[in-house]
C-alpha positions in Angstrom: 0.0 17.8 -7.0 1.2 16.1 -10.2 -2.0 16.0 -12.2 -5.5 17.5 -11.9 -8.6 17.2 -14.1 -12.2 17.7 -13.2 -12.5 13.9 -12.4 -9.0 12.8 -11.4 -6.1 14.1 -9.3 -2.7 12.6 -8.6 -0.3 13.7 -5.9 2.5 12.9 -3.4 2.2 13.2 0.3 5.1 13.4 2.8 4.7 14.0 6.6 7.7 13.5 8.9 7.3 12.2 12.4 8.3 15.6 13.8 5.5 17.4 12.1 3.2 18.9 14.8 0.1 17.6 13.0 1.4 14.1 12.3 -1.1 12.4 14.5 -4.2 14.6 14.0 -3.6 14.7 10.2 -6.3 16.8 8.5 -9.5 16.4 6.5 -9.1 14.4 3.3 -9.6 16.7 0.3 -11.1 14.2 -2.1 -12.4 10.7 -2.7 -9.0 9.1 -2.4 -7.0 5.9 -2.5 -3.6 6.3 -0.8 -0.7 4.0 -1.7 1.8 4.0 1.2 5.5 3.9 0.5 6.3 3.7 4.3 4.2 2.2 7.0 1.9 4.0 9.5 -1.1 3.1 11.7 -4.3 4.7 10.4 -7.7 4.9 12.2 -10.7 6.3 10.5 -13.2 8.0 12.8 -15.3 5.3 14.4 -13.2 2.5 12.8 -10.6 0.1 14.1 -6.9 1.0 13.5 -5.0 -0.8 10.7 -1.5 -0.8 9.3 -1.2 1.1 6.0 1.9 -0.3 4.4 3.0 -0.9 0.8 0.8 -4.0 0.7 -2.4 -2.2 1.9 -3.9 1.0 0.4 -6.0 3.4 2.6 -9.3 4.5 1.2 -11.0 7.8 2.2 -14.1 9.8 1.5 -14.1 13.5 1.0 -13.6 15.2 4.4 -12.9 11.8 6.1 -11.7 12.4 9.7 -8.9 10.0 10.7 -5.8 9.8 12.9 -2.3 8.7 12.1 0.1 6.9 14.5 3.8 6.4 14.0 5.3 3.1 12.8 8.0 3.7 10.2 11.0 5.9 11.0 10.3 7.6 7.6 7.0 9.0 8.9 4.1 8.9 6.4 5.3 8.8 2.8 2.6 8.0 0.2 1.3 8.7 -3.2 -2.4 9.2 -3.9 -5.1 9.1 -6.5 -8.3 11.1 -6.0 -11.5 11.1 -8.0 -14.7 13.2 -8.2 -17.9 12.2 -6.4 -19.6 11.0 -9.5 -16.6 8.9 -10.5 -16.3 7.5 -7.0 -19.9 6.4 -7.0 -19.6 4.9 -10.5 -16.5 2.9 -9.5 -18.2 1.5 -6.4 -21.3 0.6 -8.4 -19.1 -1.4 -10.8 -17.7 -3.7 -8.1 -20.3 -3.8 -5.3 -23.7 -2.5 -4.2 -23.7 1.3 -3.9 -23.7 2.7 -0.4 -26.7 4.8 -0.9 -24.9 7.8 0.6 -23.5 10.0 -2.2 -21.4 11.9 0.3 -19.6 8.7 1.4 -19.5 6.4 -1.6 -16.5 4.5 -0.3 -17.7 2.2 2.6 -14.4 0.5 3.0 -11.3 1.9 4.8 -8.5 -0.2 3.2 -7.8 -2.8 0.5 -5.0 -5.2 -0.3 -2.5 -4.2 -3.0 -1.0 -7.3 -4.7 2.5 -6.8 -5.9 1.6 -6.5 -9.7 -0.9 -3.8 -8.9 1.6 -2.0 -6.6 4.1 -2.0 -9.5 1.4 -0.8 -11.9 0.7 2.1 -9.6 4.3 2.9 -9.2 4.9 2.8 -12.9 1.9 5.1 -13.6 3.1 7.5 -10.9 6.6 7.6 -12.4 5.3 8.2 -15.9 3.1 11.1 -14.7 5.7 12.7 -12.4 8.3 12.6 -15.2 6.0 14.2 -17.7 6.3 11.2 -20.1 2.6 10.5 -19.8 0.7 13.8 -20.4 -2.5 12.8 -22.2 -5.3 13.5 -19.7 -7.6 10.9 -21.1 -4.9 8.2 -20.8 -4.1 9.2 -17.3 -7.7 9.2 -16.2 -8.3 5.8 -17.8 -5.3 4.2 -16.1 -6.2 5.8 -12.7 -9.8 4.5 -12.9 -8.5 1.0 -13.8 -6.2 0.9 -10.8 -8.8 2.2 -8.4 -11.5 -0.1 -9.7 -9.2 -3.1 -8.9 -8.4 -1.7 -5.5 -12.0 -1.3 -4.6 -12.9 -4.8 -5.9 -10.2 -6.3 -3.7 -11.3 -4.1 -0.7 -14.9 -5.3 -1.0 -13.8 -8.9 -1.3 -11.4 -8.6 1.7 -14.2 -7.0 3.8 -16.5 -10.0 3.0 -13.9 -12.5 3.9 -12.7 -10.6 7.0 -16.2 -10.7 8.5 -16.1 -14.4 8.8 -12.5 -15.5 9.2 -11.3 -13.7 12.2 -12.7 -12.1 15.4 -11.9 -8.5 16.4 -9.3 -9.7 18.9 -7.6 -11.9 16.3 -7.6 -9.1 13.8 -5.9 -6.8 16.3 -3.2 -9.4 17.0 -2.6 -9.9 13.3 -2.4 -6.2 12.7 0.2 -5.8 15.4 2.2 -8.6 13.8 1.9 -6.8 10.4 3.2 -3.7 12.1 6.3 -5.5 13.3 7.0 -6.7 9.8 6.1 -3.4 8.1 8.3 -1.3 10.4 11.4 -3.2 9.1 10.8 -5.4 6.1 14.5 -6.1 5.8 14.8 -7.3 9.4 15.0 -10.8 10.5 12.7 -11.1 13.5 11.7 -14.8 14.1 8.2 -16.0 14.4 8.8 -16.5 18.1 10.1 -12.9 18.6 7.1 -11.5 16.8 4.8 -13.7 18.8 6.4 -12.5 22.1 5.9 -8.9 21.1 2.2 -9.3 20.3 1.6 -11.6 23.3 0.5 -14.9 21.8 2.1 -18.3 21.1 4.0 -18.8 17.8 1.5 -21.5 16.7 -1.5 -19.2 17.4 0.1 -16.3 15.7 0.9 -18.3 12.5 -2.6 -19.6 12.4 -4.5 -16.3 12.9 -2.1 -14.3 10.8 -2.7 -16.5 7.8 -6.5 -16.4 8.4 -6.4 -12.6 8.6 -4.1 -11.8 5.7 -4.1 -14.9 3.5 -0.3 -15.1 3.9 2.2 -16.7 6.2 4.4 -14.3 8.1 7.3 -15.2 5.9 5.3 -14.7 2.7 4.1 -11.3 3.9 7.6 -10.2 4.7 8.7 -11.2 1.2 5.7 -9.3 -0.2 6.9 -6.1 1.6 10.5 -6.7 0.4 9.4 -6.9 -3.2 7.8 -3.5 -2.8 10.8 -2.1 -1.0 13.0 -3.5 -3.9 11.0 -1.3 -6.3 12.0 1.8 -4.3 15.7 0.8 -4.4 15.6 -0.1 -8.1 14.0 3.2 -9.0 16.4 5.5 -7.1 19.1 3.5 -5.5 22.2 1.4 -6.0 23.1 0.1 -9.5 24.3 -3.2 -8.0 21.5 -5.7 -7.8 23.5 -7.8 -5.3 23.7 -4.8 -2.9 20.0 -4.1 -3.4 19.3 -7.8 -2.6 21.4 -7.8 0.6 20.2 -4.4 1.7 16.6 -5.5 1.8 17.3 -8.8 3.6 17.8 -11.4 0.8 20.5 -13.9 1.2 21.7 -13.8 -2.4 21.1 -12.1 -5.7 19.6 -15.3 -7.1 17.1 -15.6 -4.2 16.1 -12.0 -4.7 15.6 -12.4 -8.4 13.5 -15.6 -8.0 11.2 -14.0 -5.3 10.9 -10.8 -7.2 10.0 -12.5 -10.5 7.4 -14.7 -8.7 5.6 -11.7 -7.4 5.9 -9.2 -10.2 6.3 -11.3 -13.3 9.6 -9.7 -14.4 13.2 -9.5 -13.3 14.6 -6.8 -11.0 16.7 -5.5 -13.8 13.6 -5.3 -16.1 11.6 -3.4 -13.5 14.5 -1.0 -12.9 14.9 -0.3 -16.6 11.2 0.5 -16.9 10.9 2.6 -13.7 14.0 4.6 -14.4 13.0 5.2 -18.0 9.6 6.5 -16.9 11.0 8.2 -13.9 12.6 11.7 -13.6 15.2 12.6 -16.2 18.7 11.7 -15.0 22.0 13.4 -15.8 
């Protein structure tokens, strides 16, 4: 737990694959939005499984039963924001019709996290964890802004998903997302992914874009941009080594793709994240 007020909490969650309760997880302790930093399969009770990766946040009501299935070798590594029941209901009311169930104000299980929003969340988390942001009202304001946008995107995604893909197509697309999320720096071809999920390359490309709004290649680049933030915050000082380590062919290619998605250069992001992150010797 990094921050707690009557309406907002911020914390970090880590669960290795070897943990005896990795799959069964445990009841959610708040109305929470979880931002994965590794990738896992999540299945809410009564819902269909989905891949929670750095491009997709998982959303939970208080006491939400769910199961977790392995995907990344890192296990489940995530940061989370949690709000009170009144705030959860208020946030939902701002972006969609209220559920009518005060005990379960979040009627969506997951929502997309665009790269700029992921960066905003990472920067906020770094500022709070480092102690550089301590004003409770400022923290609460920023958390509610991030969660409001996640919920807005989740409701929009739910409405689009209902008409653009069948349950079978969604399952195939999720399996393809799992292949990418398990190793964003990898170089599996479209044909290799299609073989693994049991469809033709043409069919996979078509339904993946319908389900996610991205091509397979674009989605891989989205994941790499988020992986880059991890490396920039805590890893190698050499941007070229960071670029090659996450699958880019060159420093210039890495910089161009990163800037396109986040609106700033890798060096600029590293400077901000490290300044707001833990004190360094």
